[in-house]
C-alpha positions as CSV (number, residue, x, y, z in Angstrom):
1,M,-9.3,3.4,-40.1
2,Q,-6.9,4.1,-43.0
3,T,-7.1,1.0,-45.1
4,Y,-5.2,2.3,-48.2
5,G,-7.9,1.1,-50.4
6,N,-7.4,-2.6,-49.2
7,P,-10.9,-3.9,-48.8
8,D,-9.8,-6.9,-47.2
9,V,-7.3,-5.6,-44.6
10,T,-6.9,-7.4,-41.3
11,Y,-5.3,-6.4,-38.1
12,G,-3.1,-8.1,-35.5
13,W,-4.6,-8.6,-32.1
14,W,-2.8,-5.9,-30.5
15,V,-4.2,-3.3,-32.7
16,G,-7.0,-2.3,-30.3
17,N,-8.7,0.3,-32.5
18,S,-9.6,-2.1,-35.5
19,V,-11.9,-3.8,-32.8
20,V,-13.8,-0.5,-31.9
21,T,-13.5,1.4,-35.0
22,N,-16.9,0.6,-36.4
23,R,-18.8,-0.9,-33.3
24,A,-20.2,1.6,-30.8
25,G,-20.9,-0.7,-28.2
26,R,-17.3,-2.0,-28.0
27,F,-16.4,1.8,-28.4
28,I,-18.3,2.5,-25.4
29,G,-16.8,-0.6,-23.5
30,S,-13.1,0.7,-24.2
31,H,-14.2,4.1,-22.9
32,V,-15.5,2.9,-19.7
33,G,-12.4,0.4,-19.3
34,H,-10.1,3.2,-19.5
35,T,-12.0,5.1,-17.0
36,G,-11.8,2.3,-14.8
37,I,-8.0,2.1,-15.0
38,I,-7.8,5.7,-14.5
39,C,-10.0,5.5,-11.3
40,F,-8.0,2.6,-10.1
41,A,-4.5,4.3,-10.7
42,T,-5.8,7.6,-8.8
43,G,-7.1,5.5,-5.8
44,A,-4.0,3.5,-5.6
45,S,-1.5,6.5,-6.2
46,C,-3.2,8.4,-3.6
47,L,-3.0,5.6,-1.1
48,W,0.6,5.3,-2.0
49,E,1.5,9.1,-1.5
50,L,-0.6,9.1,1.9
51,S,1.5,6.1,3.2
52,R,4.7,7.7,2.5
53,F,3.8,11.2,3.5
54,D,6.2,12.9,5.6
55,S,4.6,15.6,7.8
56,S,8.2,17.1,8.6
57,I,8.7,18.1,4.8
58,P,6.6,20.4,2.9
59,M,4.0,18.6,0.6
60,G,5.2,20.4,-2.5
61,H,8.6,18.7,-2.0
62,Q,7.2,15.1,-1.8
63,S,5.8,14.7,-5.2
64,S,2.7,14.1,-3.8
65,I,0.3,15.2,-6.9
66,Y,-2.9,13.6,-5.8
67,L,-2.5,14.8,-2.1
68,S,-1.8,18.4,-3.5
69,H,-5.0,18.4,-5.6
70,L,-7.1,17.2,-2.7
71,A,-5.4,19.7,-0.4
72,S,-6.2,22.4,-3.0
73,L,-9.9,21.3,-2.9
74,G,-9.8,21.8,0.8
75,I,-9.9,17.9,1.3
76,G,-7.8,16.7,4.4
77,F,-8.1,19.5,6.7
78,D,-9.3,19.5,10.2
79,E,-11.8,22.2,11.9
80,A,-9.0,24.7,12.8
81,G,-7.9,24.4,9.0
82,V,-4.7,22.3,9.7
83,W,-3.9,19.7,7.1
84,T,-4.4,16.0,8.7
85,G,-5.3,13.9,5.6
86,A,-8.7,13.4,7.2
87,G,-10.8,11.9,4.5
88,V,-8.1,11.3,2.0
89,A,-8.1,7.5,2.4
90,T,-11.8,7.3,2.1
91,I,-11.8,9.1,-1.2
92,A,-9.0,6.9,-2.5
93,I,-11.0,3.8,-1.6
94,F,-13.9,5.0,-3.2
95,H,-11.9,5.2,-6.4
96,L,-10.6,1.8,-5.9
97,I,-14.3,0.4,-5.4
98,F,-15.6,2.6,-8.5
99,S,-13.0,1.3,-10.6
100,L,-14.3,-2.1,-10.2
101,V,-17.5,-0.9,-11.2
102,Y,-16.1,1.0,-14.4
103,G,-14.3,-2.4,-15.2
104,G,-17.4,-4.5,-15.0
105,A,-19.2,-2.0,-17.4
106,G,-16.4,-2.2,-19.8
107,L,-16.4,-5.9,-20.0
108,L,-20.2,-6.1,-20.1
109,H,-20.2,-3.7,-23.2
110,S,-17.2,-5.5,-24.6
111,L,-18.7,-9.1,-24.1
112,L,-22.3,-9.0,-23.5
113,F,-24.0,-5.9,-24.8
114,D,-25.0,-5.3,-28.4
115,P,-21.7,-4.3,-30.2
116,D,-23.4,-2.1,-32.7
117,L,-26.0,-0.3,-30.3
118,Q,-28.8,-1.3,-33.0
119,S,-31.0,-2.3,-30.3
120,G,-30.8,-2.2,-26.3
121,P,-32.7,-2.7,-23.0
122,I,-33.3,0.7,-22.3
123,G,-34.7,3.3,-24.4
124,R,-33.1,4.4,-28.2
125,V,-29.5,3.5,-27.7
126,D,-29.5,3.1,-31.5
127,K,-29.2,6.9,-31.3
128,F,-25.7,6.8,-30.1
129,K,-24.6,4.4,-32.6
130,L,-21.4,5.8,-34.2
131,E,-21.6,6.9,-38.1
132,W,-18.1,8.3,-38.8
133,D,-19.7,10.1,-41.9
134,S,-22.7,11.6,-40.4
135,P,-22.3,14.9,-39.1
136,D,-26.1,14.7,-37.7
137,N,-24.8,11.8,-35.8
138,L,-21.7,13.0,-34.2
139,T,-22.9,16.5,-33.5
140,F,-25.9,14.8,-31.5
141,I,-23.3,12.7,-29.5
142,L,-21.1,15.7,-29.1
143,G,-23.9,17.5,-27.6
144,H,-24.3,15.1,-24.9
145,H,-20.6,15.1,-23.9
146,L,-20.7,19.0,-23.7
147,I,-23.6,18.9,-21.2
148,F,-21.9,16.5,-19.2
149,L,-18.9,18.7,-19.0
150,G,-20.9,21.6,-17.9
151,V,-22.3,19.8,-15.2
152,A,-19.0,18.6,-14.1
153,N,-18.0,22.5,-14.0
154,I,-21.1,23.3,-12.0
155,W,-20.5,20.5,-9.4
156,F,-16.9,22.1,-9.0
157,V,-18.3,25.7,-8.7
158,E,-20.9,24.5,-6.1
159,W,-18.3,22.3,-4.2
160,A,-16.2,25.7,-3.8
161,R,-19.4,27.8,-2.7
162,V,-20.8,25.3,-0.1
163,H,-17.6,23.5,1.0
164,G,-15.0,25.8,0.3
165,I,-11.2,25.6,-1.2
166,Y,-8.1,26.4,-0.2
167,D,-6.9,30.0,-0.4
168,P,-3.2,30.9,-0.3
169,A,-4.2,34.3,0.2
170,V,-5.6,33.3,3.7
171,E,-3.7,30.3,4.4
172,A,-6.8,28.3,4.9
173,V,-10.1,26.9,3.3
174,R,-12.7,29.4,2.4
175,T,-16.2,29.2,0.7
176,V,-15.8,31.0,-2.6
177,F,-18.8,32.5,-4.3
178,P,-18.8,33.2,-8.0
179,G,-19.9,36.2,-9.9
180,Y,-22.3,34.5,-12.1
181,G,-23.3,37.4,-14.0
182,D,-19.6,39.1,-14.3
183,F,-18.8,37.7,-17.8
184,G,-17.3,40.9,-18.6
185,M,-14.7,40.0,-16.1
186,V,-14.0,36.6,-17.7
187,W,-13.9,38.1,-21.2
188,G,-11.2,40.5,-19.8
189,H,-9.1,37.5,-18.8
190,Q,-9.0,35.6,-22.2
191,F,-5.4,36.8,-22.6
192,D,-3.9,36.9,-19.1
193,F,-5.6,34.0,-17.4
194,L,-2.4,32.8,-16.7
195,K,-1.8,35.4,-14.0
196,I,-5.3,35.1,-12.4
197,D,-4.9,35.5,-8.6
198,S,-8.6,35.7,-7.4
199,L,-10.5,32.4,-6.5
200,E,-13.7,34.3,-7.4
201,D,-12.3,35.0,-10.7
202,V,-11.4,31.2,-11.1
203,M,-14.9,30.2,-10.1
204,S,-16.4,32.7,-12.3
205,G,-14.6,31.5,-15.2
206,H,-15.9,27.7,-14.4
207,A,-19.3,29.0,-14.3
208,F,-19.3,30.8,-17.7
209,L,-17.7,27.7,-19.0
210,A,-20.5,25.7,-17.6
211,F,-23.0,28.0,-19.3
212,L,-21.3,27.9,-22.5
213,Q,-21.1,24.0,-22.4
214,I,-24.4,23.4,-21.6
215,S,-25.7,25.9,-24.1
216,G,-23.4,24.4,-26.8
217,G,-24.5,20.8,-26.1
218,A,-28.2,21.7,-26.4
219,F,-27.4,23.3,-29.7
220,H,-25.6,20.4,-31.0
221,I,-28.4,18.1,-29.9
222,A,-31.3,20.1,-31.1
223,T,-29.6,21.1,-34.5
224,R,-29.3,19.1,-38.0
225,Q,-27.4,19.7,-41.1
226,I,-28.9,22.6,-43.1
227,G,-28.9,21.9,-46.7
228,E,-27.1,19.5,-48.6
229,Y,-23.9,17.8,-46.9
230,T,-21.3,18.8,-49.2
231,K,-17.2,18.8,-49.3
232,F,-17.3,22.4,-47.9
233,K,-19.1,20.9,-45.1
234,G,-16.5,18.2,-44.4
235,Q,-18.0,15.4,-46.6
236,G,-15.3,13.0,-47.2
237,L,-13.2,14.1,-44.4
238,L,-15.3,12.8,-41.4
239,S,-14.0,9.6,-40.2
240,A,-12.9,7.7,-36.9
241,E,-9.4,8.5,-37.7
242,A,-10.4,12.4,-38.2
243,V,-12.2,12.7,-34.9
244,L,-9.5,10.9,-33.2
245,S,-7.1,13.5,-34.6
246,W,-9.3,16.4,-33.5
247,S,-9.5,14.6,-29.6
248,L,-5.7,14.5,-29.6
249,A,-5.5,18.0,-30.8
250,G,-7.9,18.9,-27.8
251,L,-5.9,17.1,-25.4
252,F,-2.7,18.7,-26.8
253,L,-4.2,22.0,-26.1
254,M,-5.5,21.3,-22.5
255,G,-2.1,19.7,-21.4
256,L,-0.2,22.7,-22.6
257,V,-2.3,25.1,-21.0
258,A,-2.4,23.2,-17.6
259,A,1.6,23.1,-18.0
260,F,2.0,26.7,-18.3
261,W,-0.7,27.6,-15.7
262,A,0.6,25.0,-13.0
263,A,4.4,26.3,-13.7
264,G,3.5,30.0,-12.4
265,N,0.2,30.4,-11.0
266,T,0.2,30.2,-7.2
267,T,-3.4,31.0,-6.6
268,V,-4.9,27.8,-8.1
269,Y,-1.4,25.9,-7.4
270,P,-0.5,26.9,-4.2
271,T,3.1,27.1,-2.9
272,E,2.3,25.1,0.2
273,W,1.0,22.1,-1.7
274,Y,3.0,22.0,-5.0
275,G,6.3,23.9,-4.2
276,E,7.8,27.0,-5.6
277,P,7.0,28.4,-9.1
278,L,9.3,27.2,-11.9
279,E,11.4,28.6,-14.8
280,L,11.2,27.7,-18.1
281,K,14.4,26.7,-19.7
282,F,15.4,25.5,-23.2
283,G,17.6,22.5,-24.2
284,I,16.6,19.8,-27.0
285,S,13.4,20.9,-26.0
286,P,11.3,23.2,-23.4
287,Y,11.6,22.1,-19.9
288,W,10.7,23.5,-16.4
289,V,13.2,23.5,-13.6
290,D,12.8,24.2,-9.8
291,T,13.7,28.0,-8.6
292,G,13.8,27.1,-4.8
293,D,15.6,25.1,-2.4
294,V,15.2,21.4,-3.5
295,S,17.7,19.7,-1.0
296,D,14.8,18.1,1.0
297,C,12.8,16.8,-2.1
298,K,12.6,13.2,-1.3
299,Y,11.1,11.9,-4.8
300,F,10.8,12.2,-8.3
301,F,14.6,12.3,-8.8
302,G,14.8,15.5,-6.1
303,H,12.0,17.8,-7.8
304,T,8.9,19.6,-6.5
305,T,5.7,18.4,-7.0
306,R,5.2,21.2,-9.2
307,A,7.9,20.2,-11.6
308,A,6.6,16.7,-11.7
309,L,3.3,17.7,-12.4
310,V,4.3,20.4,-15.3
311,N,7.0,18.5,-17.0
312,V,4.6,15.3,-17.3
313,Q,1.8,17.2,-18.5
314,Y,3.9,19.3,-21.1
315,Y,5.3,16.2,-22.4
316,F,2.2,14.4,-22.9
317,A,0.5,17.3,-24.5
318,F,3.5,17.2,-26.6
319,F,3.1,13.6,-27.8
320,C,-0.5,14.2,-28.4
321,L,0.1,16.9,-30.8
322,Q,2.2,14.3,-32.7
323,G,-0.4,11.9,-32.7
324,H,-3.0,14.4,-33.9
325,L,-0.9,15.3,-36.7
326,W,-0.3,11.5,-37.5
327,H,-4.0,10.9,-37.5
328,A,-5.1,14.1,-39.2
329,L,-2.7,13.3,-42.3
330,R,-4.1,9.9,-42.4
331,A,-7.6,11.0,-42.4
332,L,-6.6,13.3,-45.3
333,G,-5.7,10.2,-47.2
334,F,-1.7,10.7,-46.8
335,D,-0.1,7.4,-47.2
336,F,2.9,7.3,-44.9
337,R,4.2,4.3,-46.7
338,R,5.2,6.6,-49.5
339,I,7.8,8.0,-47.1
340,A,9.8,4.4,-46.7
341,Q,9.4,4.0,-50.4
342,A,10.8,7.3,-51.1
343,I,13.8,6.6,-48.8
344,G,14.4,3.2,-50.0
345,G,14.4,4.4,-53.6
346,L,16.6,7.3,-52.8
347,T,18.9,4.7,-51.2
348,E,18.8,2.7,-54.0
349,S,19.8,5.5,-56.5
350,T,22.8,6.5,-54.3
351,A,24.1,3.0,-54.1
352,S,24.0,2.7,-57.9
């Protein structure tokens, strides 16, 4: 945290980051607690959407973001391929149950377990103690994150291969087998991926991403700094604030790409579940508007599911970018108090 040279700085109770900055155990507790909140919100919102779902109105015109994602995954259909919502309530309730598990784990890490991860009941937990100025420590933890992300991609690919996902081209759920070795296709889509219209290409991209993430994770776990840790390699820049700024930059990029992709791609985001493609407009800031008839849209101020999803993604990404710039500048040592002091000095000179 940026203390501006004050060794005895104190923070109010509302400044949550100050509690977890140098305590890896508390940091994990915060992460797990946030996961529990997300899990609870997902399950509860899914049940709410299901309770007000009107089969006489297209799903894409009911702002049913959670139902639409489940439908895209091929969940909620009967054996004839007709949407019935079967299994949706079960998934939602499982999310509510797991939110309690995450919440309990968050409390354990926050109140009972070692706050600094110096020791623990299972294995070498001290290896995951956060040392913000140690590249070896941070790259070791990063490697494990990448492997988990790679495994998640594999799960998604295998779900599509075994269970199947919804294909708008045939208007039914079908299994999708990715071309694991067709990396040339993946490379060729690096600049036009927003226009991908083949589920095989989508799954191949996820398979390739899983390979990169697991390989990168293994690399980061196995490698250490070569030679002396110098300013050229980031010495003096690594800090909790810097890592936070990079995380926010990643969220900004993902949110921005997701917004543009969901706005116009009807293969991954089928019209049946999300509504018609959107048109980009410019006012005070960029925003997306519906292009179809929205007279029957019941929620989200009369907009489609796609409009709700895309605009929320985009503006969250925008604020993540502001957070990235703020924390990156603070990590570099910029004192934002100088702005207020400069404005105050300018005001005094003008008044005089």
